[in-house]
C-alpha atoms as a printed R data frame, in Angstrom:
    type eleno elety resid chain resno       x      y       z
1   ATOM     1    CA   MET     A     1   0.001  0.003   0.003
2   ATOM     2    CA   TYR     A     2   1.311  3.459  -0.943
3   ATOM     3    CA   MET     A     3   2.104  5.739   2.005
4   ATOM     4    CA   VAL     A     4   3.871  9.090   2.324
5   ATOM     5    CA   THR     A     5   4.710 10.764   5.617
6   ATOM     6    CA   VAL     A     6   4.907 14.545   5.465
7   ATOM     7    CA   ASN     A     7   5.246 16.841   8.481
8   ATOM     8    CA   ASN     A     8   3.422 14.450  10.817
9   ATOM     9    CA   PHE     A     9   0.752 13.772   8.194
10  ATOM    10    CA   VAL     A    10   0.360 10.477   6.432
11  ATOM    11    CA   ILE     A    11  -1.082 10.492   2.918
12  ATOM    12    CA   ASN     A    12  -2.608  7.189   1.945
13  ATOM    13    CA   GLN     A    13  -5.142  5.727  -0.430
14  ATOM    14    CA   ALA     A    14  -8.752  6.237   0.724
15  ATOM    15    CA   THR     A    15 -11.209  3.345   0.599
16  ATOM    16    CA   ILE     A    16 -14.891  2.715   1.210
17  ATOM    17    CA   ARG     A    17 -13.946  2.224   4.878
18  ATOM    18    CA   ASP     A    18 -13.393  5.981   4.992
19  ATOM    19    CA   LEU     A    19 -16.980  6.790   4.023
20  ATOM    20    CA   SER     A    20 -18.090  7.968   7.462
21  ATOM    21    CA   SER     A    21 -15.017 10.161   7.945
22  ATOM    22    CA   LEU     A    22 -15.364 11.596   4.437
23  ATOM    23    CA   ARG     A    23 -19.018 12.350   5.054
24  ATOM    24    CA   ASP     A    24 -18.139 14.215   8.265
25  ATOM    25    CA   LEU     A    25 -15.387 16.164   6.465
26  ATOM    26    CA   GLU     A    26 -17.764 17.138   3.644
27  ATOM    27    CA   GLU     A    27 -20.339 18.476   6.126
28  ATOM    28    CA   ILE     A    28 -17.721 20.645   7.814
29  ATOM    29    CA   ALA     A    29 -15.867 21.825   4.701
30  ATOM    30    CA   PHE     A    30 -18.831 22.283   2.354
31  ATOM    31    CA   PRO     A    31 -21.942 23.214   4.333
32  ATOM    32    CA   ILE     A    32 -23.782 24.318   1.181
33  ATOM    33    CA   ASP     A    33 -22.221 22.131  -1.508
34  ATOM    34    CA   ARG     A    34 -21.521 18.825   0.208
35  ATOM    35    CA   TRP     A    35 -21.847 15.763  -1.962
36  ATOM    36    CA   PRO     A    36 -24.792 13.411  -1.436
37  ATOM    37    CA   LEU     A    37 -24.103  9.969   0.004
38  ATOM    38    CA   LEU     A    38 -24.220  8.190  -3.378
39  ATOM    39    CA   GLU     A    39 -21.570 10.511  -4.829
40  ATOM    40    CA   LEU     A    40 -19.329  9.888  -1.827
41  ATOM    41    CA   ILE     A    41 -19.715  6.147  -2.301
42  ATOM    42    CA   GLY     A    42 -18.888  6.597  -5.988
43  ATOM    43    CA   VAL     A    43 -15.758  8.650  -5.378
44  ATOM    44    CA   LEU     A    44 -14.513  5.935  -3.021
45  ATOM    45    CA   THR     A    45 -15.285  2.999  -5.318
46  ATOM    46    CA   LEU     A    46 -15.439  3.907  -9.028
47  ATOM    47    CA   PRO     A    47 -12.535  3.081 -11.355
48  ATOM    48    CA   ASN     A    48 -10.223  5.798 -12.723
49  ATOM    49    CA   ILE     A    49 -10.621  7.855  -9.553
50  ATOM    50    CA   ILE     A    50  -7.558  8.770  -7.549
51  ATOM    51    CA   ARG     A    51  -8.598  9.020  -3.912
52  ATOM    52    CA   LEU     A    52  -6.204 10.051  -1.188
53  ATOM    53    CA   LYS     A    53  -6.660 10.857   2.477
54  ATOM    54    CA   ALA     A    54  -4.478 12.707   4.923
55  ATOM    55    CA   GLU     A    55  -4.291 11.443   8.466
56  ATOM    56    CA   ALA     A    56  -2.672 12.877  11.572
57  ATOM    57    CA   ASP     A    57  -2.501 10.711  14.693
58  ATOM    58    CA   ASN     A    58  -4.885  8.231  13.025
59  ATOM    59    CA   GLN     A    59  -7.458 11.006  12.470
60  ATOM    60    CA   PHE     A    60  -8.894 11.604   8.987
61  ATOM    61    CA   VAL     A    61  -7.997 15.274   8.361
62  ATOM    62    CA   GLY     A    62  -8.122 15.729   4.583
63  ATOM    63    CA   PHE     A    63  -9.207 14.224   1.286
64  ATOM    64    CA   ILE     A    64  -8.693 14.706  -2.443
65  ATOM    65    CA   ALA     A    65 -10.193 12.959  -5.455
66  ATOM    66    CA   GLY     A    66  -9.104 13.145  -9.059
67  ATOM    67    CA   ASP     A    67 -11.056 11.864 -12.063
68  ATOM    68    CA   VAL     A    68  -8.618 10.707 -14.767
69  ATOM    69    CA   ARG     A    69  -9.991 10.883 -18.311
70  ATOM    70    CA   THR     A    70  -7.321  8.976 -20.203
71  ATOM    71    CA   LYS     A    71  -8.821  9.335 -23.692
72  ATOM    72    CA   LYS     A    72  -8.845 13.133 -23.365
73  ATOM    73    CA   LYS     A    73  -5.432 13.134 -21.633
74  ATOM    74    CA   GLU     A    74  -6.876 15.290 -18.892
75  ATOM    75    CA   ALA     A    75  -7.974 14.916 -15.305
76  ATOM    76    CA   TRP     A    76 -10.238 16.826 -12.959
77  ATOM    77    CA   ILE     A    77  -9.601 17.423  -9.284
78  ATOM    78    CA   THR     A    78 -13.176 16.795  -8.194
79  ATOM    79    CA   THR     A    79 -12.828 17.629  -4.529
80  ATOM    80    CA   ILE     A    80 -10.263 18.601  -1.943
81  ATOM    81    CA   ALA     A    81 -10.981 19.365   1.689
82  ATOM    82    CA   VAL     A    82  -9.084 19.692   4.948
83  ATOM    83    CA   LEU     A    83 -10.507 20.031   8.450
84  ATOM    84    CA   PRO     A    84 -10.305 23.689   9.554
85  ATOM    85    CA   GLN     A    85  -7.920 23.009  12.452
86  ATOM    86    CA   PHE     A    86  -5.432 21.398  10.039
87  ATOM    87    CA   ARG     A    87  -5.505 24.099   7.367
88  ATOM    88    CA   ARG     A    88  -2.384 26.128   6.579
89  ATOM    89    CA   ALA     A    89  -0.204 23.240   7.689
90  ATOM    90    CA   GLY     A    90   0.616 21.994   4.191
91  ATOM    91    CA   VAL     A    91  -1.989 19.235   4.111
92  ATOM    92    CA   ALA     A    92  -3.872 20.498   1.044
93  ATOM    93    CA   THR     A    93  -0.635 21.183  -0.835
94  ATOM    94    CA   ARG     A    94   0.677 17.661  -0.202
95  ATOM    95    CA   LEU     A    95  -2.667 16.094  -1.120
96  ATOM    96    CA   LEU     A    96  -2.724 18.092  -4.358
97  ATOM    97    CA   GLN     A    97   0.864 17.228  -5.246
98  ATOM    98    CA   GLU     A    98   0.426 13.523  -4.500
99  ATOM    99    CA   CYS     A    99  -2.776 13.385  -6.565
100 ATOM   100    CA   GLU     A   100  -1.111 15.171  -9.501
101 ATOM   101    CA   LYS     A   101   1.805 12.682  -9.436
102 ATOM   102    CA   ARG     A   102  -0.623  9.839 -10.096
103 ATOM   103    CA   MET     A   103  -2.305 11.515 -13.068
104 ATOM   104    CA   ASP     A   104  -0.671 10.574 -16.353
105 ATOM   105    CA   VAL     A   105  -2.297 13.397 -18.324
106 ATOM   106    CA   GLN     A   106  -1.367 16.587 -20.166
107 ATOM   107    CA   LYS     A   107  -3.692 18.896 -18.268
108 ATOM   108    CA   ILE     A   108  -5.420 18.997 -14.902
109 ATOM   109    CA   LEU     A   109  -8.557 21.035 -14.307
110 ATOM   110    CA   LEU     A   110 -10.636 21.960 -11.288
111 ATOM   111    CA   SER     A   111 -13.382 24.346 -10.284
112 ATOM   112    CA   VAL     A   112 -13.532 26.476  -7.161
113 ATOM   113    CA   ARG     A   113 -15.902 29.023  -5.696
114 ATOM   114    CA   LYS     A   114 -15.036 32.542  -6.856
115 ATOM   115    CA   GLY     A   115 -15.035 33.699  -3.233
116 ATOM   116    CA   ASN     A   116 -12.814 30.909  -1.904
117 ATOM   117    CA   LEU     A   117  -9.669 33.035  -1.859
118 ATOM   118    CA   GLU     A   118  -7.700 30.579   0.292
119 ATOM   119    CA   ALA     A   119  -8.234 27.771  -2.239
120 ATOM   120    CA   LEU     A   120  -7.559 30.058  -5.205
121 ATOM   121    CA   SER     A   121  -4.252 31.035  -3.610
122 ATOM   122    CA   LEU     A   122  -3.345 27.373  -3.068
123 ATOM   123    CA   TYR     A   123  -4.022 26.513  -6.690
124 ATOM   124    CA   LYS     A   124  -2.178 29.515  -8.099
125 ATOM   125    CA   ARG     A   125   0.864 28.687  -5.929
126 ATOM   126    CA   ASN     A   126   0.767 25.231  -7.498
127 ATOM   127    CA   GLY     A   127   0.733 26.411 -11.114
128 ATOM   128    CA   TYR     A   128  -2.969 26.609 -11.947
129 ATOM   129    CA   ILE     A   129  -4.270 29.440 -14.122
130 ATOM   130    CA   GLN     A   130  -7.802 30.609 -14.812
131 ATOM   131    CA   GLU     A   131  -9.346 28.912 -17.819
132 ATOM   132    CA   ASN     A   132 -13.051 29.807 -17.559
133 ATOM   133    CA   ILE     A   133 -15.881 31.017 -15.341
134 ATOM   134    CA   TRP     A   134 -19.063 29.037 -14.844
135 ATOM   135    CA   ARG     A   135 -21.746 31.556 -13.943
136 ATOM   136    CA   ASN     A   136 -24.175 30.715 -11.109
137 ATOM   137    CA   TYR     A   137 -22.607 27.263 -10.755
138 ATOM   138    CA   TYR     A   138 -23.156 26.710  -7.038
139 ATOM   139    CA   LEU     A   139 -26.495 26.203  -5.310
140 ATOM   140    CA   ASP     A   140 -26.415 29.697  -3.820
141 ATOM   141    CA   GLY     A   141 -25.663 31.278  -7.231
142 ATOM   142    CA   GLU     A   142 -21.948 31.902  -6.745
143 ATOM   143    CA   ASP     A   143 -19.746 31.565  -9.819
144 ATOM   144    CA   ALA     A   144 -17.126 28.843 -10.194
145 ATOM   145    CA   ILE     A   145 -13.657 29.646 -11.436
146 ATOM   146    CA   VAL     A   146 -12.266 26.875 -13.633
147 ATOM   147    CA   LEU     A   147  -8.508 26.530 -13.297
148 ATOM   148    CA   GLN     A   148  -6.096 24.547 -15.440
149 ATOM   149    CA   LYS     A   149  -2.570 23.275 -15.035
150 ATOM   150    CA   ASP     A   150  -0.619 22.116 -18.072
151 ATOM   151    CA   VAL     A   151   1.659 19.253 -17.166
152 ATOM   152    CA   ASP     A   152   5.038 18.875 -18.832
153 ATOM   153    CA   PHE     A   153   6.530 15.411 -18.794
154 ATOM   154    CA   ILE     A   154  10.308 15.769 -18.914
């Protein structure tokens, strides 16, 4: 099993056994936009999904999922979340970097709330640039910013 230890955080593959913890994280991180139960089950079980969790002292503290679309040579980061008390400790950055390493594609895309300045800063620090805006994307009418990272394989 793949495991990376980073600054007291362990990044490991998430499984269906993490469903309850992921559900709790979604409720805290995305009070308006949390995924329904069936989507959480899907992200933990469907093929072509990269699913990683961050743990600190055996506590589930973060999660990322990436949907690899091999035929298009692109992937989407579908969700990333970290418990508030573990933010700004490098957890999201390590999750993002580990997920990207597993994507054998030419470009990686994601969408983020226009007002989520902390997430936008994270993505820009990691090489993502604005590609598009999806108007009124979220349930409350907020726009989504679509970001893209072109990956060079050297």
